[in-house]
C-alpha positions as CSV (number, residue, x, y, z in Angstrom):
1,M,6.3,22.2,2.3
2,E,3.0,23.5,2.7
3,H,0.7,25.2,0.3
4,T,-3.2,26.3,0.7
5,E,-5.6,26.3,-2.2
6,A,-6.9,29.7,-3.3
7,P,-10.3,29.9,-4.6
8,W,-10.8,29.7,-8.4
9,C,-12.1,32.4,-10.5
10,E,-14.5,30.6,-13.1
11,P,-17.0,32.1,-15.8
12,M,-20.4,32.9,-14.3
13,S,-23.5,33.4,-16.0
14,R,-25.5,36.2,-14.7
15,T,-29.3,36.3,-14.9
16,T,-29.0,38.9,-17.7
17,A,-27.7,35.8,-19.7
18,I,-24.3,37.6,-20.1
19,T,-21.0,35.4,-19.5
20,V,-18.6,37.2,-17.2
21,T,-15.3,35.7,-17.5
22,E,-12.3,36.3,-15.3
23,S,-9.1,34.6,-15.9
24,V,-7.4,32.4,-13.1
25,R,-5.2,34.3,-10.8
26,R,-3.0,32.4,-8.3
27,T,-0.1,33.3,-6.1
28,A,3.1,31.6,-6.0
29,A,5.9,32.0,-3.5
30,V,8.6,29.9,-2.1
31,L,10.8,30.5,0.8
32,L,14.2,28.9,0.6
33,L,15.9,28.2,4.0
34,A,19.5,26.5,4.7
35,V,19.3,24.5,8.1
36,D,21.8,22.3,9.2
37,G,23.6,21.7,5.8
38,T,20.2,21.1,4.2
39,V,18.0,23.3,2.0
40,Y,14.2,23.4,2.6
41,A,11.9,24.8,0.0
42,I,8.5,25.9,1.7
43,G,6.0,26.8,-1.0
44,C,2.9,29.1,-0.4
45,D,-0.3,28.1,-2.8
46,Q,1.4,27.4,-6.4
47,G,4.7,28.1,-5.0
48,Y,5.7,24.3,-5.0
49,R,5.2,24.3,-8.8
50,L,8.5,26.9,-8.9
51,I,10.7,24.1,-7.5
52,P,12.5,22.1,-10.4
53,D,11.8,18.5,-10.0
54,H,15.5,17.4,-10.3
55,L,16.3,19.3,-7.2
56,K,13.7,17.6,-5.1
57,D,14.5,14.6,-2.7
58,K,11.6,12.4,-4.0
59,R,11.3,10.5,-0.7
60,F,11.3,13.3,1.9
61,G,7.8,13.6,2.6
62,L,7.1,9.6,2.5
63,S,10.0,9.0,4.9
64,F,8.5,11.3,7.5
65,A,4.7,9.8,6.8
66,I,5.6,6.1,7.4
67,R,7.5,7.3,10.8
68,Q,4.9,9.4,12.2
69,M,1.4,8.8,10.4
70,D,-1.2,6.5,12.2
71,P,-1.2,3.3,10.0
72,T,-4.9,2.9,11.3
73,M,-5.9,6.2,9.8
74,I,-4.7,6.6,6.4
75,R,-6.9,9.2,4.3
76,E,-4.9,8.9,1.0
77,A,-2.7,6.8,-0.8
78,V,-1.0,7.3,-4.1
79,S,0.8,4.0,-5.6
80,R,2.5,2.8,-8.8
81,S,2.6,-0.6,-10.2
82,L,5.8,-1.7,-11.9
83,G,5.3,-2.2,-15.6
84,Q,1.7,-1.3,-15.7
85,A,2.0,2.7,-16.2
86,R,-0.8,2.9,-14.0
87,T,-1.5,5.5,-10.9
88,D,-3.8,4.2,-8.1
89,I,-5.3,6.7,-5.8
90,S,-7.3,5.7,-2.8
91,L,-9.3,8.4,-0.8
92,V,-10.8,7.5,2.4
93,P,-12.0,10.9,4.3
94,G,-12.5,9.3,7.7
95,G,-9.0,7.3,7.4
96,A,-8.5,3.4,7.0
97,P,-6.0,1.0,8.0
98,V,-3.2,0.3,5.8
99,P,-4.4,-3.2,4.7
100,L,-7.7,-1.9,3.5
101,L,-6.2,0.2,1.0
102,G,-4.4,-2.8,-1.0
103,I,-1.2,-1.0,-1.3
104,R,1.2,-3.6,0.3
105,D,2.8,-5.5,-2.5
106,H,6.3,-6.2,-3.7
107,S,5.7,-4.9,-7.2
108,R,4.1,-1.8,-6.0
109,I,5.8,1.6,-5.1
110,V,3.6,3.8,-2.7
111,R,4.5,7.6,-3.8
112,S,2.3,9.4,-1.2
113,L,0.4,9.0,1.8
114,G,-1.9,11.5,3.9
115,G,-3.5,10.8,7.1
116,Y,-3.4,11.5,10.7
117,L,-0.5,11.9,12.8
118,D,0.4,10.3,16.2
119,D,1.8,12.6,18.9
120,L,3.9,15.1,17.1
121,P,6.3,17.4,18.7
122,L,5.6,20.3,16.4
123,T,4.4,24.0,16.9
124,R,1.1,23.2,15.4
125,S,0.5,20.1,17.8
126,R,1.0,22.3,20.7
127,Y,-1.9,24.5,20.0
128,T,-4.3,21.8,19.0
129,R,-4.3,19.5,21.8
130,G,-7.0,17.0,21.7
131,K,-7.5,17.7,17.7
132,A,-6.3,15.6,14.9
133,V,-3.5,16.9,13.0
134,S,-3.1,15.7,9.2
135,A,-0.5,15.6,6.9
136,Q,0.4,14.7,3.3
137,G,4.0,13.0,2.6
138,G,5.4,12.1,-0.8
139,C,8.0,13.9,-2.6
140,G,7.2,17.1,-0.3
141,L,5.6,17.3,3.0
142,R,2.3,19.0,3.5
143,I,1.9,20.0,7.0
144,A,1.5,23.0,9.0
145,L,4.4,24.3,10.5
146,G,4.9,27.3,12.9
147,I,5.3,30.9,11.4
148,E,7.5,32.6,14.1
149,P,11.3,32.2,12.8
150,E,12.4,30.1,16.0
151,A,9.4,27.9,15.5
152,L,9.8,27.2,12.1
153,L,13.5,26.4,12.7
154,S,12.5,24.1,15.4
155,D,9.9,22.3,13.4
156,L,12.3,21.8,10.4
157,R,14.9,20.3,12.8
158,T,12.3,18.1,14.5
159,I,11.1,16.6,11.1
160,A,14.7,16.2,9.9
161,R,15.5,14.2,13.2
162,I,12.5,12.1,12.8
163,C,13.4,11.2,9.1
164,R,17.0,10.3,10.4
165,E,16.5,8.7,13.5
166,D,13.2,7.3,14.0
167,I,12.1,3.7,12.8
168,P,9.1,3.6,10.5
169,H,5.8,2.0,11.7
170,Q,6.0,-1.7,11.6
171,E,2.7,-1.6,9.4
172,L,4.5,1.0,7.0
173,R,7.9,-0.4,6.8
174,F,7.2,-2.2,3.5
175,V,7.2,1.1,1.8
176,D,10.9,1.0,2.3
177,H,11.4,-2.3,0.9
178,I,11.1,-1.0,-2.8
179,V,14.0,1.6,-3.4
180,P,15.5,2.7,-6.8
181,V,18.7,1.1,-8.0
182,S,21.6,2.6,-6.8
183,D,24.7,0.6,-8.1
184,P,26.6,2.7,-10.6
185,V,27.7,-0.4,-12.7
186,T,24.2,-1.5,-12.9
187,L,22.6,1.9,-13.6
188,D,25.1,2.5,-16.5
189,A,24.1,-0.6,-18.1
190,L,20.5,0.1,-17.9
191,E,21.0,3.6,-19.4
192,R,23.1,2.3,-22.1
193,A,20.6,-0.3,-22.9
194,L,17.8,2.2,-23.1
195,D,19.8,4.7,-24.8
196,G,20.2,1.7,-27.6
197,R,16.3,1.3,-27.5
198,L,15.5,4.7,-28.1
199,G,17.4,4.7,-31.4
200,Q,15.0,1.9,-32.7
201,A,11.3,1.7,-33.1
202,A,10.4,1.1,-29.5
203,Y,6.7,1.1,-29.8
204,G,5.2,-1.4,-27.6
205,R,8.2,-1.7,-25.4
206,I,8.1,2.1,-23.9
207,S,4.8,3.6,-22.7
208,V,3.6,6.9,-21.5
209,A,2.9,7.2,-17.6
210,V,1.7,10.3,-15.8
211,P,4.6,11.3,-13.3
212,S,3.8,10.6,-9.5
213,E,4.1,14.2,-8.5
214,H,1.7,15.7,-11.1
215,H,-1.3,13.8,-11.3
216,V,-3.4,16.6,-10.0
217,A,-2.0,18.9,-12.8
218,Y,-2.6,16.1,-15.3
219,A,-6.4,16.1,-14.4
220,E,-6.8,19.7,-15.0
221,A,-4.6,20.1,-17.9
222,T,-6.1,20.2,-21.6
223,T,-3.1,21.3,-23.5
224,Y,0.4,19.7,-23.5
225,I,3.4,21.6,-24.9
226,T,6.3,19.2,-25.7
227,Q,9.7,20.5,-26.4
228,I,13.0,18.2,-27.0
229,N,16.1,19.0,-28.7
230,S,14.5,21.7,-30.6
231,A,13.7,25.5,-30.9
232,G,10.1,24.5,-31.7
233,A,7.6,22.7,-29.5
234,L,4.5,20.4,-30.3
235,R,1.1,21.4,-28.8
236,S,-1.3,18.7,-28.3
237,D,-4.3,17.6,-26.4
238,D,-2.4,14.9,-24.7
239,V,1.3,13.8,-24.3
240,D,2.3,12.5,-27.6
241,L,4.5,9.4,-27.3
242,G,5.2,9.0,-30.8
243,Y,6.6,12.6,-31.1
244,V,8.6,12.2,-27.8
245,L,10.3,9.0,-29.1
246,T,10.8,10.6,-32.7
247,R,12.8,13.3,-31.0
248,A,15.0,11.0,-28.9
249,R,15.6,8.8,-31.9
250,L,17.0,11.9,-33.8
251,A,19.7,12.6,-31.2
252,P,23.0,10.9,-31.7
253,P,23.7,7.6,-29.7
254,G,24.8,8.3,-26.1
255,R,22.6,11.6,-25.9
256,R,19.3,10.2,-26.2
257,L,18.6,9.9,-22.5
258,K,20.0,13.3,-22.1
259,V,17.9,15.2,-24.4
260,L,14.8,13.7,-22.9
261,R,15.9,14.7,-19.4
262,E,16.5,18.3,-20.6
263,G,13.3,18.1,-22.6
264,T,10.0,19.7,-21.2
265,V,6.4,18.7,-21.2
266,T,4.4,21.5,-20.1
267,L,0.8,21.0,-18.5
268,A,-1.4,24.0,-19.2
269,R,-5.0,25.0,-19.2
270,D,-6.5,26.8,-22.4
271,R,-7.5,30.4,-22.0
272,R,-9.1,32.9,-24.4
273,A,-7.1,34.0,-27.5
274,G,-4.8,31.2,-27.5
275,A,-3.3,31.7,-24.3
276,V,-2.6,29.0,-21.8
277,D,-2.4,29.0,-17.7
278,T,0.8,26.8,-17.0
279,L,0.0,24.1,-14.3
280,A,3.6,22.2,-14.5
281,V,6.7,22.1,-16.3
282,T,8.1,18.3,-16.3
283,S,11.2,16.6,-17.6
284,A,10.2,14.6,-20.8
285,L,11.6,11.6,-19.5
286,T,9.5,11.3,-16.4
287,W,6.3,10.4,-18.7
288,L,8.3,7.2,-20.0
289,E,8.1,4.0,-18.5
290,A,10.2,1.0,-20.1
291,G,11.5,-2.3,-19.3
292,I,14.9,-3.6,-19.9
293,S,16.4,-6.9,-18.7
294,L,19.9,-7.6,-17.8
295,G,20.4,-11.1,-18.1
296,S,18.1,-13.1,-15.8
297,R,17.3,-9.7,-14.0
298,R,14.4,-7.3,-14.8
299,F,14.1,-3.8,-14.5
300,F,11.8,-0.7,-14.8
301,L,12.2,3.0,-15.6
302,M,9.6,4.8,-13.6
303,D,9.7,8.6,-12.8
304,S,13.2,8.7,-14.2
305,E,14.4,6.1,-11.8
306,W,15.2,2.4,-12.2
307,Y,13.6,-0.3,-10.1
308,E,14.5,-4.1,-10.0
309,V,11.5,-6.3,-10.6
310,G,11.4,-8.7,-7.5
311,A,14.1,-7.1,-5.4
312,A,11.9,-6.8,-2.5
313,Y,9.9,-10.1,-3.0
314,V,11.6,-11.9,-0.4
315,D,12.0,-9.4,2.2
316,E,8.2,-8.4,1.7
317,C,7.1,-12.2,2.0
318,R,9.3,-12.6,5.2
319,A,7.9,-9.4,6.7
320,A,4.2,-10.4,6.0
321,V,4.7,-13.9,7.4
322,A,6.5,-12.5,10.5
323,A,3.6,-9.9,11.2
324,L,1.3,-13.0,11.5
325,L,3.5,-14.6,14.2
326,P,2.8,-12.5,17.2
327,G,5.1,-12.9,20.5
328,S,1.9,-13.0,22.5
329,P,-0.8,-14.9,20.5
330,S,-4.7,-13.9,21.1
331,I,-5.5,-17.8,21.8
332,S,-3.2,-20.4,23.1
333,L,-4.3,-24.1,22.2
334,P,-3.6,-27.6,24.1
335,A,-1.2,-30.0,23.0
336,W,-2.1,-32.3,19.9
337,M,-1.8,-35.6,21.1
338,D,-0.3,-38.5,19.3
339,R,-2.6,-40.3,17.3
340,E,-5.4,-38.1,17.9
341,S,-7.6,-37.2,14.9
342,E,-8.2,-33.7,14.0
343,N,-12.0,-34.0,14.5
344,A,-11.3,-35.4,18.1
345,Y,-8.8,-32.7,19.0
346,N,-11.1,-29.8,17.8
347,N,-13.9,-31.2,19.9
348,R,-11.6,-31.8,23.1
349,V,-10.7,-28.2,22.5
350,A,-14.4,-27.1,22.5
351,D,-15.3,-29.2,25.2
352,N,-12.6,-27.6,27.5
353,R,-13.4,-23.9,26.4
354,P,-16.6,-22.2,27.6
355,G,-18.5,-20.8,24.9
356,W,-16.5,-22.3,22.1
357,V,-18.3,-24.1,19.3
358,C,-16.6,-27.1,17.4
359,L,-17.5,-26.8,13.6
360,D,-15.1,-29.5,12.3
361,T,-17.0,-31.2,9.3
362,K,-20.2,-29.4,10.2
363,N,-20.3,-27.8,6.7
364,V,-22.7,-25.5,4.7
365,T,-23.8,-26.0,1.0
366,N,-21.7,-24.2,-1.5
367,P,-24.0,-21.8,-3.6
368,L,-21.8,-22.3,-6.5
369,R,-22.6,-26.1,-6.6
370,P,-25.4,-27.2,-4.4
371,R,-24.1,-30.6,-4.3
372,D,-20.7,-29.4,-2.6
373,Q,-20.1,-28.6,0.8
374,V,-17.8,-26.2,2.5
375,E,-16.4,-26.0,6.0
376,I,-16.1,-22.6,7.2
377,C,-13.9,-23.1,10.2
378,D,-13.1,-25.8,13.1
379,L,-13.7,-23.7,16.0
380,L,-15.7,-20.6,16.7
381,V,-14.4,-18.5,19.6
382,P,-17.1,-16.5,21.5
383,D,-16.3,-13.2,19.9
384,G,-16.8,-14.3,16.6
385,T,-13.2,-15.3,15.8
386,L,-13.0,-18.3,13.3
387,V,-10.2,-20.8,13.9
388,L,-8.8,-23.3,11.3
389,V,-6.8,-26.3,12.4
390,K,-4.4,-27.9,10.6
391,R,-1.5,-30.8,11.3
392,A,1.0,-30.8,8.6
393,G,4.1,-32.6,7.5
394,S,4.5,-30.7,4.4
395,S,3.3,-27.6,2.4
396,G,0.3,-29.5,0.8
397,P,-1.9,-29.4,3.9
398,L,-1.1,-25.8,4.8
399,S,-2.0,-24.6,1.1
400,H,-5.5,-26.3,1.7
401,L,-5.7,-24.5,5.2
402,F,-4.9,-21.3,3.6
403,S,-7.5,-21.6,0.7
404,Q,-10.1,-22.6,3.2
405,A,-9.6,-19.6,4.9
406,R,-10.0,-17.3,1.8
407,V,-13.0,-19.2,0.6
408,A,-14.7,-19.2,3.9
409,V,-14.3,-15.2,4.3
410,E,-15.4,-14.6,0.6
411,L,-18.6,-16.8,0.8
412,L,-19.5,-15.2,3.9
413,Q,-19.0,-11.7,2.8
414,E,-20.7,-12.2,-0.5
415,S,-23.3,-14.9,-0.1
416,A,-26.5,-14.4,2.0
417,Q,-27.2,-18.0,1.7
418,V,-24.0,-19.0,3.3
419,R,-24.4,-16.6,6.0
420,A,-27.8,-17.8,7.0
421,D,-26.9,-21.4,6.7
422,F,-23.7,-20.7,8.9
423,T,-25.4,-18.7,11.7
424,A,-28.4,-21.1,11.9
425,K,-25.9,-24.0,12.1
426,V,-24.0,-22.3,15.1
427,A,-27.2,-21.6,16.9
428,R,-28.4,-25.2,16.7
429,L,-25.0,-26.6,17.5
430,S,-24.5,-24.6,20.4
431,G,-28.2,-25.2,22.0
432,G,-29.1,-21.4,21.2
433,K,-26.0,-20.5,23.5
434,C,-24.1,-18.8,20.6
435,L,-26.2,-16.5,18.6
436,L,-24.4,-14.6,15.8
437,P,-26.1,-11.5,13.9
438,E,-27.9,-12.8,10.8
439,D,-25.4,-10.5,8.8
440,F,-22.3,-12.0,10.3
441,T,-19.2,-11.6,8.8
442,P,-15.6,-12.5,10.5
443,K,-13.4,-9.9,11.5
444,R,-10.7,-11.8,12.7
445,I,-9.2,-15.5,11.7
446,V,-6.8,-17.5,13.5
447,L,-4.6,-20.3,11.8
448,A,-3.7,-23.0,14.2
449,V,-1.0,-25.1,13.0
450,L,0.9,-28.2,14.2
451,L,4.0,-28.5,12.2
452,K,5.2,-32.3,12.6
453,N,8.4,-33.1,13.8
454,R,9.2,-29.2,14.5
455,E,9.7,-27.6,18.2
456,K,8.1,-24.4,17.5
457,L,6.2,-22.5,14.8
458,T,8.7,-19.8,13.6
459,L,9.4,-18.1,10.5
460,A,12.4,-20.2,9.9
461,S,10.4,-23.6,10.5
462,I,7.4,-22.9,8.1
463,F,8.0,-24.3,4.6
464,G,9.3,-21.9,1.9
465,F,6.5,-22.3,-0.5
466,S,3.8,-21.9,2.6
467,Q,5.6,-18.8,3.4
468,I,4.4,-17.4,-0.2
469,T,1.0,-18.7,0.0
470,I,0.1,-17.6,3.6
471,A,1.5,-13.9,2.9
472,Q,-0.7,-13.8,-0.2
473,T,-3.7,-15.3,1.6
474,A,-3.4,-12.8,4.6
475,K,-2.9,-9.8,2.2
476,A,-6.1,-10.8,0.0
477,L,-8.1,-11.1,3.7
478,A,-6.7,-8.1,5.0
479,A,-7.8,-6.1,2.0
480,R,-11.5,-7.5,3.0
481,G,-11.2,-6.1,6.4
482,V,-10.1,-9.6,8.3
483,S,-7.1,-9.7,10.3
484,V,-5.0,-12.9,10.4
485,Q,-2.9,-14.4,12.9
486,V,-1.0,-17.7,13.0
487,V,-0.4,-19.6,16.2
488,G,1.4,-22.9,16.9
489,I,0.0,-26.0,18.3
490,P,2.4,-27.9,20.6
491,E,3.2,-31.6,19.6
492,G,2.1,-33.9,22.7
493,G,3.3,-37.3,23.4
494,P,0.8,-40.5,23.7
495,D,0.0,-39.9,27.2
496,A,-0.2,-36.2,27.2
497,L,-3.1,-35.0,29.2
498,P,-5.3,-32.0,27.9
499,P,-4.7,-28.8,30.0
500,P,-7.4,-27.3,32.0
501,S,-9.9,-25.0,30.7
502,C,-8.5,-21.4,30.5
503,H,-9.7,-18.0,29.6
504,V,-8.9,-16.9,26.0
505,G,-8.4,-13.3,25.2
506,V,-10.4,-11.6,22.5
507,G,-7.8,-9.4,20.7
508,A,-5.8,-10.4,17.7
509,A,-3.0,-8.7,15.9
510,A,-3.9,-7.1,12.5
511,L,-1.8,-7.8,9.2
512,A,0.2,-5.0,8.2
């Protein structure tokens, strides 16, 4: 579960110009413990490489991380995109909120998270009060544990209880949305289809991808030794996809996947006299990524496991939209009276809210086409929050609202001209009472919506098309460091009176 790096011994050039070479020497130890019916393997230094991949619980460390890691302080994230044979690694030494990492996507599989932990009842935490405790969770869990027998057993039981009983952080629940296919009938059909494809010329339909647990070894390796269904092996300077597929094609039907699972690709580093330092031994199948369709359903093989494309799409959209509808909105808006225009409503709100500025129809020049104008927002809150207001009876007006929010943020972040025009306009319209920094960019956007003929703005009342577009917009803005919140505007009758002025909170819930 934890391993520490020992220093490398590398060639050194002395002032005598004589090169002194010392081979790499690393320790490797692994402790096996059976606790409450579960076997744990605790590696020291290179010991984690002694554990065969097929014996590992691929989600053990990740399951702990999404329950215990502070979602606002993620230091490292490793993810894979279905069908792209690509690994994305994000490194933020000081930690960052989940949205800034860009990993929340229905087609992206998170393989590893590293960061700071919430208050944790482990041995290490009791001796580091006031100090941040970090961990990295993926297939395994890299974390400091107690070294005394009683403390070690207690820590293992605590970790098991957290994975079994605790609920993942709301901002990290999306990690659990994409899980491998487990239906035996579907798995059998996929394996038979892939076995048949491996017997054909499959170039272009099967690609090579670095196994998620071995991207570090891949970066260090200079030699790859591939052995599949043969006493001999191929030594090459990278994984040879053609050789792997040829060896599989030579196997009889029904056994092609088996020989790939049993075949190995050894990652190594060259040494003198033709010797190598072994970095990792992997199953040959883990290097392949392939797409298979069963009727209208699409699947991808990744890290020897099958995933259905789009299986988490609906759940992910709903979760993203639900996160934008807080139980206690950061602002509340008065009823929108019958036959009241949008401009009249926005001016009325600003007139009754001290410090608010109405910017409806107060546009700035679009730098992409000077003859065009762009409306940044309808209302500006004293804390710099942009409020965009829309009354809608269909998905069309809402799509315009979401597009406006995205355009406003991108222009303010990317164009000095737009920033200058906007801050100057705010200062002039407020009579000098609201002075934004010259380099102002928003950190928060509130989308205020009145849905006609609907009692309340809820997940169920938002049009299906709009749920998709708002989820996409919010994710894009979150990746730019801008949190989004959606609030409902009550519908008033023709004789509704505007409410008195009230204090508006400055906080807003961030999108997970």
